[in-house]
C-alpha positions in Angstrom: 24.6 -4.6 -5.3 24.6 -3.9 -9.0 22.2 -1.8 -10.9 20.1 -4.7 -12.3 19.5 -6.1 -8.8 18.5 -2.6 -7.5 16.0 -2.2 -10.3 14.6 -5.7 -9.7 14.2 -5.2 -6.0 12.7 -1.8 -6.7 10.1 -3.2 -9.0 9.0 -5.7 -6.4 8.8 -3.1 -3.6 7.1 -0.6 -5.9 4.4 -3.2 -6.9 3.7 -3.9 -3.2 3.6 -0.3 -2.0 1.7 0.9 -5.2 -1.3 -1.3 -4.6 -1.5 -0.2 -1.0 -1.0 3.5 -1.9 -3.7 3.4 -4.6 -6.4 2.4 -2.0 -5.1 5.0 0.5 -5.2 7.8 -2.1 -8.7 6.8 -3.4 -10.2 7.3 0.1 -8.5 10.6 0.5 -9.6 11.8 -2.9 -13.2 11.0 -2.3 -13.7 11.5 1.5 -10.9 14.0 2.1 -9.3 12.3 5.2 -6.2 10.2 5.7 -7.3 6.6 6.6 -4.8 5.4 9.1 -6.6 2.0 9.2 -5.9 1.2 5.5 -2.7 -0.8 6.1 -4.4 -2.7 8.9 -7.3 -3.6 6.6 -4.7 -5.0 4.2 -3.1 -7.1 6.9 -6.4 -8.3 8.1 -7.0 -9.5 4.6 -3.5 -11.0 4.5 -4.4 -13.1 7.6 -7.6 -14.2 5.9 -5.5 -15.3 3.0 -3.5 -17.3 5.6 -6.7 -18.8 7.0 -7.9 -19.9 3.6 -4.5 -21.1 2.4 -3.1 -22.9 5.5 -6.2 -23.8 7.5 -8.7 -24.5 4.7 -6.2 -25.7 2.1 -7.3 -23.4 -0.7 -4.8 -22.5 -3.5 -3.1 -19.2 -2.8 -4.6 -17.3 -5.7 -8.1 -18.4 -4.7 -7.4 -17.5 -1.1 -6.4 -13.9 -2.2 -9.7 -13.6 -4.1 -11.8 -14.8 -1.2 -9.9 -12.6 1.3 -10.2 -9.5 -0.9 -13.9 -10.0 -1.3 -14.4 -10.5 2.5 -12.2 -7.5 3.4 -14.0 -5.4 0.8 -17.3 -6.2 2.5 -15.7 -5.5 5.9 -14.6 -2.0 4.6 -18.1 -1.2 3.5 -19.5 -2.3 6.9 -17.1 -0.1 8.8 -18.1 2.8 6.5 -21.8 2.2 7.2 -21.3 1.9 11.0 -18.7 4.6 11.5 -18.0 7.0 8.7 -21.4 7.3 7.0 -23.1 8.6 10.2 -20.3 11.1 10.6 -20.8 12.3 7.0 -24.5 12.8 7.7 -23.7 14.8 10.8 -21.2 17.0 8.9 -18.2 15.9 11.0 -14.9 17.4 10.0 -12.3 15.3 8.2 -9.9 15.4 11.2 -12.6 13.6 13.2 -12.8 10.8 10.6 -9.0 10.6 10.6 -8.9 10.1 14.4 -11.6 7.5 14.2 -9.6 5.6 11.5 -6.6 5.6 13.9 -8.8 4.0 16.6 -10.1 1.4 14.1 -6.5 0.6 13.2 -5.5 0.0 16.8 -8.6 -2.2 17.3 -8.0 -4.2 14.2 -4.4 -4.8 15.1 -5.3 -6.2 18.5 -8.1 -8.3 17.1 -5.7 -9.9 14.6 -3.2 -10.5 17.4 -6.0 -12.1 19.5 -7.1 -14.4 16.7 -3.7 -15.4 15.3 -1.3 -14.6 18.2 1.8 -12.4 17.8 3.9 -15.0 16.1 4.9 -14.8 12.4 3.1 -16.8 9.8 4.0 -18.0 6.3 1.9 -19.1 3.3 2.0 -22.6 1.8 4.4 -21.9 -1.0 7.2 -24.2 -2.4 10.8 -23.0 -1.9 12.4 -22.5 -5.3 15.8 -21.4 -6.5 16.1 -17.8 -7.7 16.4 -17.1 -11.4 19.1 -14.9 -12.9 17.5 -12.4 -15.3 19.7 -9.7 -16.9 22.2 -10.1 -14.0 19.6 -9.9 -11.3 18.7 -12.8 -9.0 14.9 -12.9 -8.7 12.8 -15.5 -7.1 9.6 -16.9 -8.7 7.6 -15.3 -6.0 9.1 -11.9 -6.8 8.3 -12.4 -10.5 4.7 -13.2 -9.5 4.5 -10.0 -7.4 5.8 -7.8 -10.3 3.4 -9.4 -12.8 0.4 -9.2 -10.4 1.2 -5.6 -9.6 1.4 -4.6 -13.2 -1.8 -6.4 -14.1 -3.7 -4.9 -11.2 -2.6 -1.4 -12.1 -3.7 -2.0 -15.7 -7.1 -3.3 -14.5 -7.4 -0.3 -12.2 -6.8 2.1 -15.2 -9.4 0.3 -17.3 -11.9 0.4 -14.4 -11.3 4.2 -13.8 -11.5 5.3 -17.5 -13.5 2.7 -19.4 -16.4 2.0 -17.1 -19.5 3.9 -15.9 -18.4 3.3 -12.3 -15.0 4.9 -12.9 -16.5 8.0 -14.6 -19.0 8.3 -11.7 -16.2 8.0 -9.2 -14.2 10.7 -10.9 -17.3 12.9 -11.1 -17.8 12.6 -7.3 -14.1 13.3 -6.7 -14.4 16.6 -8.7 -17.7 17.8 -7.3 -19.9 15.6 -5.2 -22.9 18.0 -5.2 -22.9 18.4 -8.9 -22.5 14.6 -9.3 -25.6 14.1 -7.1 -27.5 16.7 -9.2 -26.7 14.5 -12.2 -28.4 11.5 -10.6 -25.2 9.8 -9.4 -25.7 7.9 -6.1 -22.7 9.2 -4.3 -23.2 6.9 -1.2 -23.3 3.8 -3.5 -20.2 4.9 -5.3 -18.5 5.5 -1.9 -19.3 1.9 -0.9 -17.8 0.6 -4.1 -14.8 2.8 -3.5 -14.2 1.2 -0.1 -14.6 -2.3 -1.6 -11.9 -1.6 -4.3 -9.6 0.2 -1.9 -9.7 -2.7 0.5 -9.3 -5.3 -2.2 -6.2 -3.6 -3.6 -4.9 -3.3 -0.1 -5.3 -7.0 0.5 -3.3 -7.8 -2.6 -0.5 -5.4 -1.6 -0.4 -6.7 2.0 -0.4 -10.3 0.8 2.5 -9.6 -1.5 4.6 -8.1 1.3 3.7 -11.1 3.5 4.7 -13.5 0.7 8.1 -11.9 0.3 8.8 -11.4 4.0 6.7 -12.7 7.0 3.1 -12.1 8.2 2.5 -10.8 11.7 -0.1 -8.5 13.3 2.2 -5.4 13.5 3.0 -5.5 9.8 0.3 -2.9 9.1 1.9 -0.5 11.5 5.4 -1.1 10.1 4.4 -0.3 6.5 2.1 2.7 7.2 4.9 5.3 6.8 6.2 3.9 3.4 2.6 3.7 2.1 1.8 7.3 3.1 5.1 8.4 1.7 4.4 6.8 -1.7 0.9 8.5 -1.8 2.2 11.9 -0.8 5.3 11.7 -3.0 3.2 11.0 -6.0 0.5 13.5 -5.1 -2.2 12.6 -2.5 -5.5 12.0 -4.2 -3.9 10.9 -7.5 -3.9 7.1 -8.1 -1.3 7.4 -10.9 0.8 9.5 -8.6 0.6 6.8 -6.0 2.1 4.3 -8.5 4.9 6.7 -9.5 5.6 7.6 -5.9 5.8 4.0 -4.9 8.3 3.2 -7.6 10.4 6.3 -6.8 10.4 5.5 -3.1 11.4 1.9 -3.8 14.3 3.1 -5.9 15.4 5.5 -3.2 15.3 2.8 -0.5 17.2 0.3 -2.5 19.8 2.8 -3.7 20.4 4.0 -0.1 20.7 0.5 1.2 23.3 -0.4 -1.5 25.6 2.6 -1.0 28.8 2.3 0.9 29.3 5.4 3.1 32.7 4.3 4.3 34.5 6.2 1.6 32.8 9.5 2.6 33.3 8.8 6.3 37.0 8.3 5.6 37.2 11.7 4.0 37.5 10.4 0.4 40.1 7.7 1.3 42.2 9.7 3.7 41.3 7.3 6.5 40.5 3.6 6.2 37.3 3.2 8.1 36.0 0.1 6.3 32.6 -0.3 4.6 29.6 1.4 6.2 26.1 0.6 4.9 22.6 1.3 6.2 21.0 -1.7 7.8 17.7 -2.9 6.3 16.1 -2.3 9.7 16.4 1.4 9.0 14.4 1.2 5.7 11.4 3.0 7.3 13.7 5.9 8.3 14.5 6.4 4.6 10.8 6.7 3.8 10.3 9.1 6.7 13.2 11.4 5.5 11.7 11.4 2.0 8.3 12.2 3.4 9.6 15.2 5.4 11.5 16.5 2.3 8.4 16.3 0.1 6.2 18.1 2.6 8.8 20.8 3.0 9.7 21.4 -0.7 6.7 20.1 -2.7 3.7 19.3 -0.5 1.5 18.7 -3.5 3.7 15.8 -4.7 4.9 15.0 -8.2 1.5 14.7 -9.9 -0.6 16.4 -7.3 -2.9 19.3 -7.9 -1.8 22.8 -6.8 
């Protein structure tokens, strides 16, 4: 695999993981707990996209908008039923984290009950890949990259050019002081859940578009998403974007390397080509995650 193909694949993977990691890091930044159900929210939304697209016959883009809206409302409802009462009772963050793990398991099995364990695909035409600067990229992958970039630009504008974004950053810095300044923190938290779930649905749908959609997909991508968020600096949305891109580059570089030369002691023995199977891609994320936690637990753009 040449450099241009590695960069193209990394941009696609980075766009997918970046949208998921942004939502995860937003929840941690505001509520201070790791939401293990985040990727399962995203896959629930991806299945709603499948429902709208394949069953109801809606266009794919419209299906994503509808599914993102419904999943955002679902995230707000779960917060009102589960997490908001816990905040009122002063529950510790680890309690909320354990509850999110239970929600993730429940969602995964509900999705499997409704749509079975089989794989699903969206109604998309099969088109030949295009060759751009030496890299072969499908129209779907181009759409994923463009959608990812536009979504991140929209998120930046939302965070820095709107009253909502300024209020959200104020709550992140000091919730008590923000409340003293007449900022309704609970209302902002509800909007935060809506946005985090909506971005998650876009990221989950992108992964399902490029690969396949199945109920365990949320579990399979949770390590790469957490790794991207922690690598960039947990609690920093821009760090999540950077972390996702770096992780994507690391994954694609490792998968493209031939370890046969090293295993043969620099050519002393002929052992043939040895490459890492794509099935071991989550292991690469896990190794990077351990290394970050050991040597730089605050991440690249994290606060010390």
